[in-house]
C-alpha positions as CSV (number, residue, x, y, z in Angstrom):
1,M,82.3,84.0,141.8
2,T,80.2,81.0,141.0
3,G,77.4,81.8,143.5
4,T,75.8,84.8,145.1
5,N,76.6,83.6,148.7
6,E,80.3,82.7,148.2
7,I,83.1,84.8,149.7
8,W,86.5,84.8,147.9
9,W,90.0,86.1,148.7
10,A,89.4,89.2,146.6
11,D,86.6,90.3,149.0
12,L,88.9,89.8,151.9
13,A,91.6,91.9,150.2
14,L,89.2,94.6,149.4
15,A,87.9,94.7,153.0
16,V,91.4,94.9,154.4
17,A,92.3,97.7,152.0
18,R,89.1,99.7,152.9
19,L,89.6,99.4,156.6
20,S,93.3,100.1,156.7
21,T,94.3,103.7,157.5
22,A,97.9,103.1,156.5
23,P,99.8,100.1,155.1
24,G,100.1,97.5,157.8
25,S,97.9,99.4,160.3
26,L,95.7,96.3,160.9
27,S,96.9,93.8,163.4
28,A,96.6,90.0,162.9
29,D,93.7,89.9,165.3
30,E,91.8,92.5,163.3
31,V,92.4,90.7,160.1
32,G,91.1,87.5,161.8
33,K,87.9,89.3,162.8
34,I,87.4,90.5,159.3
35,T,87.9,87.0,158.1
36,A,85.3,85.7,160.6
37,M,82.8,88.4,159.7
38,L,83.1,87.3,156.1
39,G,82.4,83.7,157.1
40,M,85.9,82.6,156.3
41,S,88.4,80.9,158.7
42,R,92.0,81.9,158.9
43,T,93.0,78.4,157.9
44,G,91.4,78.9,154.5
45,H,87.9,77.5,155.1
46,R,85.4,78.4,152.5
47,P,81.7,77.6,152.4
48,A,80.9,74.1,151.2
49,Q,80.2,73.8,147.4
50,A,79.4,71.0,145.1
51,E,82.3,68.8,144.3
52,P,83.2,68.9,140.6
53,A,83.0,65.8,138.5
54,T,86.8,65.8,138.1
55,A,89.6,66.4,140.6
56,E,89.7,70.0,141.6
57,R,92.9,71.9,141.0
58,P,94.3,73.3,144.2
59,A,93.4,77.0,144.6
60,P,96.3,79.2,143.8
61,S,97.7,81.2,146.6
62,I,97.7,85.0,146.0
63,V,100.1,87.5,147.3
64,V,98.3,90.6,148.5
65,D,100.4,93.8,148.4
66,T,98.9,96.3,150.7
67,S,101.8,98.8,150.5
68,E,99.7,101.1,148.4
69,A,95.9,101.6,148.6
70,I,93.9,99.7,146.1
71,H,91.0,101.7,144.7
72,R,87.8,100.2,143.3
73,D,85.2,102.0,141.2
74,P,81.9,101.9,143.0
75,E,80.2,101.1,139.7
76,S,82.7,98.6,138.6
77,S,84.1,95.3,140.0
78,V,87.6,96.0,138.8
79,A,90.2,97.0,141.3
80,H,92.8,99.6,140.0
81,V,96.4,99.8,141.1
82,P,98.0,103.3,141.2
83,P,100.3,103.8,138.2
84,E,103.3,104.7,140.3
85,T,103.0,101.3,142.0
86,D,104.8,98.4,140.3
87,P,102.2,95.7,139.7
88,V,102.7,92.3,141.3
89,V,103.4,89.5,138.9
90,T,102.4,86.0,140.1
91,T,103.6,82.9,138.3
92,F,101.9,79.6,139.0
93,G,103.8,76.3,138.7
94,Q,102.5,72.9,137.9
95,G,102.0,72.0,141.5
96,G,100.1,75.1,142.4
97,G,103.1,76.9,143.8
98,H,103.9,80.4,142.8
99,H,106.4,83.1,143.1
100,S,106.0,86.9,142.8
101,S,108.1,89.5,141.2
102,S,107.8,93.2,140.6
103,A,107.8,94.5,137.0
104,G,110.6,96.8,137.9
105,S,112.8,93.8,138.8
106,L,112.7,92.4,135.3
107,E,116.1,92.0,133.8
108,A,116.7,94.4,130.9
109,L,117.3,92.7,127.5
110,D,120.7,93.1,125.9
111,V,119.7,94.9,122.7
112,Q,123.4,95.1,121.7
113,Q,123.7,91.4,121.4
114,P,123.8,90.4,117.7
115,P,121.1,88.2,116.4
116,P,121.9,84.5,115.9
117,W,121.9,84.8,112.1
118,S,124.5,87.6,112.1
119,D,127.3,85.1,111.4
120,M,125.6,83.8,108.2
121,P,127.1,85.0,104.9
122,A,125.4,88.1,103.4
123,L,123.3,87.8,100.3
124,P,124.8,89.3,97.2
125,S,123.7,92.8,96.4
126,A,121.5,93.5,93.3
127,A,124.4,95.4,91.7
128,S,126.7,92.3,91.8
129,V,124.1,89.9,90.3
130,V,124.9,89.1,86.7
131,R,121.8,89.6,84.6
132,R,121.6,87.2,81.8
133,E,119.7,88.1,78.7
134,P,117.2,85.5,77.4
135,P,118.4,83.5,74.4
136,H,118.1,85.4,71.1
137,V,116.1,83.9,68.3
138,P,117.0,85.7,65.0
139,L,114.3,86.8,62.7
140,F,115.6,84.6,59.8
141,R,115.4,80.9,60.5
142,L,118.7,79.2,61.5
143,G,120.1,77.4,58.5
144,A,118.2,79.6,56.0
145,A,119.7,83.0,56.9
146,R,122.8,82.6,54.6
147,G,120.7,81.6,51.5
148,I,118.2,84.4,52.1
149,L,120.9,87.1,52.5
150,Q,122.8,85.8,49.4
151,A,119.7,86.1,47.3
152,T,119.1,89.6,48.7
153,V,122.5,91.2,48.2
154,S,123.9,89.3,45.2
155,R,124.0,90.9,41.7
156,A,123.4,89.1,38.4
157,E,126.5,89.6,36.2
158,A,127.2,88.1,32.8
159,D,130.4,86.3,33.8
160,G,129.2,82.7,33.7
161,E,129.5,80.1,31.0
162,V,129.4,81.0,27.3
163,D,125.9,81.7,26.2
164,V,125.8,79.3,23.2
165,P,122.3,80.2,21.9
166,A,123.3,83.9,21.9
167,V,126.4,83.1,19.8
168,L,124.3,81.1,17.3
169,R,121.9,84.0,16.8
170,F,124.8,86.3,15.9
171,L,126.2,83.8,13.5
172,A,122.9,83.1,11.9
173,A,122.4,86.8,11.3
174,A,125.9,87.0,9.8
175,K,126.9,89.6,12.5
176,P,130.2,89.9,14.1
177,L,130.5,89.2,17.8
178,P,131.5,92.4,19.6
179,R,132.2,90.3,22.8
180,L,131.7,86.7,23.7
181,P,128.2,86.5,25.4
182,R,128.1,84.7,28.7
183,R,125.4,83.5,31.0
184,Q,124.4,85.6,34.0
185,R,125.1,84.3,37.5
186,P,124.8,86.0,41.0
187,T,128.0,87.4,42.5
188,L,129.0,89.1,45.7
189,R,132.4,90.5,44.6
190,Y,131.1,94.1,44.4
191,G,130.6,94.4,48.1
192,V,127.7,95.5,50.3
193,Q,126.8,98.6,52.3
194,L,124.5,98.0,55.3
195,L,122.4,101.0,56.4
196,I,121.0,100.5,59.9
197,D,118.2,102.7,61.1
198,H,118.0,103.6,64.8
199,A,114.6,105.3,64.8
200,R,112.0,104.5,67.5
201,G,110.4,101.7,65.4
202,M,113.7,99.8,65.3
203,S,114.4,99.9,69.0
204,L,113.0,96.3,69.5
205,F,115.4,94.9,66.8
206,E,118.8,95.9,68.1
207,R,120.0,92.4,68.7
208,D,118.6,91.4,65.3
209,Q,120.6,94.2,63.7
210,A,123.8,93.1,65.4
211,T,123.2,89.5,64.2
212,L,122.4,90.6,60.7
213,R,125.7,92.6,60.6
214,V,127.7,89.6,61.6
215,D,126.0,87.3,59.1
216,L,126.5,89.7,56.2
217,T,130.2,90.2,57.2
218,R,130.7,86.4,57.1
219,L,128.9,86.2,53.8
220,V,130.8,88.9,51.8
221,G,133.9,89.4,53.9
222,A,135.0,92.2,56.1
223,A,136.9,94.0,53.3
224,A,133.8,94.2,51.1
225,M,131.5,95.2,53.9
226,S,130.7,98.7,55.3
227,V,128.0,99.9,57.8
228,W,126.2,103.3,58.1
229,H,124.1,104.2,61.1
230,F,121.4,106.7,60.9
231,E,118.0,107.7,62.2
232,G,115.1,108.4,59.9
233,T,117.0,109.1,56.7
234,P,120.6,108.3,55.8
235,E,121.6,111.9,54.7
236,V,123.2,112.5,58.1
237,G,124.6,109.7,60.2
238,L,124.4,109.3,64.0
239,D,127.8,111.0,64.3
240,D,126.5,114.1,62.4
241,E,128.6,113.2,59.4
242,P,127.1,113.6,55.9
243,Y,126.4,110.5,53.8
244,H,128.5,109.7,50.8
245,L,127.8,107.2,48.0
246,P,129.6,103.9,48.7
247,A,132.0,102.0,46.5
248,A,129.8,98.9,47.0
249,R,127.3,98.1,44.3
250,T,124.6,96.8,46.6
251,V,122.9,98.8,49.5
252,V,120.7,97.1,52.1
253,V,118.6,99.4,54.2
254,V,117.3,98.0,57.4
255,S,114.3,100.0,58.7
256,T,110.6,100.1,59.3
257,F,110.3,103.1,57.0
258,G,107.6,104.5,59.3
259,A,105.2,101.5,58.7
260,R,102.6,100.7,61.3
261,P,102.7,100.4,64.3
262,A,105.9,102.4,64.6
263,Y,104.6,105.7,63.1
264,D,108.1,107.3,63.1
265,S,107.7,110.9,62.0
266,S,111.3,111.3,60.8
267,F,110.7,109.5,57.5
268,A,110.5,111.7,54.4
269,P,109.5,109.9,51.2
270,G,110.9,112.7,49.0
271,Q,114.4,112.4,50.5
272,W,114.3,108.6,50.0
273,A,113.3,109.1,46.4
274,A,116.2,111.4,45.8
275,L,118.7,109.1,47.4
276,V,117.5,106.0,45.5
277,D,117.7,107.9,42.3
278,A,121.4,108.8,43.1
279,W,122.1,105.2,43.8
280,R,120.7,104.0,40.5
281,R,122.6,106.6,38.5
282,H,125.9,105.2,40.0
283,G,124.9,101.5,39.3
284,I,124.1,100.8,42.9
285,K,121.3,98.2,43.7
286,P,119.1,99.2,46.7
287,V,117.2,96.6,48.7
288,A,115.0,97.3,51.7
289,L,114.8,94.8,54.6
290,A,111.8,95.6,56.8
291,P,110.7,93.7,60.0
292,V,107.0,94.3,59.2
293,P,104.4,92.3,57.2
294,R,104.1,92.9,53.5
295,D,100.7,94.4,53.8
296,R,102.1,97.2,55.9
297,F,104.8,98.3,53.4
298,P,104.4,102.0,52.5
299,H,103.3,102.3,48.9
300,W,106.0,104.9,48.2
301,L,108.6,102.4,49.4
302,T,107.6,99.6,47.1
303,A,107.7,102.0,44.2
304,L,111.3,102.9,44.9
305,M,113.0,99.6,45.6
306,P,112.4,95.9,46.2
307,V,111.4,95.1,49.8
308,V,112.1,91.9,51.6
309,T,110.2,90.9,54.8
310,W,112.5,90.4,57.7
311,D,110.7,87.5,59.3
312,R,111.0,83.8,60.1
313,S,108.5,83.0,57.3
314,T,110.8,84.5,54.6
315,T,112.4,82.0,52.3
316,V,114.9,82.2,49.4
317,A,112.0,81.7,46.9
318,A,110.1,84.6,48.5
319,V,113.2,86.8,48.1
320,R,113.7,85.9,44.5
321,A,110.0,86.5,43.8
322,A,110.2,90.0,45.4
323,M,113.3,90.9,43.3
324,D,111.8,89.6,40.0
325,G,108.5,91.2,40.7
326,W,110.0,94.6,41.3
327,A,112.2,94.3,38.2
328,R,109.2,93.4,36.0
329,G,107.0,96.1,37.6
């Protein structure tokens, strides 16, 4: 209501509901009297009110359903419809027209009808998606790996050109030559055994280990190459077989040797010392290849064998310096 003296259709509906003893018990004349008492004519006359600035929208017609009593709380202005009664739904059109329908007459939705996107192709399952590993960048720089590995595994043998200065020294001393002295040169003909550690500290370098194995095989040949897999110390392999000294004359051990931050507890310096001693007695050259900085090398390891840093900063000159420094030390 916009004013205290205005009467609206809701008041008429409430008066009719209050005075009705049963649905439809009031005659048309009685309804007309109630309308007149409320100051409303049956033709829809309402008290005059100020005209709005804009054109007034026609008042919507309302369908009053008196089949069930409508109850109003004395302390509230809200009318309540009994729950067992289907509420009246009034829809207004653009021209002020309306139509009413009961909630029970609404058409049921067909829940069995497939959604419009059901004919679209299904997305591939997670199991069928091919997971591609990121491109692998080896620890040794591309183009330098072959020279670094050759400097690491080669042995110096006196089978080069004739050592003329050595021959002159024998002749000057009037000594016979037991054999013709020759200059030393590096060689790979004695083969290589690669020992790969699978301890916890090496779990991040599995792809690098596979790359190293391929590079060494290409360098020395498959016939002169052997591989031994172990964890911690090589005495027992991953297949529980005992370790035997190889026919190769060079052994390359790939491991962290318990250096920080791996802290592998399976490393025993005493067992490594005994194994290195056995290698040297049989003329085998041991070399360690560790993917850790030089300042993290264990002291007991550098006292047993030369250690090469397995890193992109390693060069051929650095490998030769490590070999010569250990031989002089």
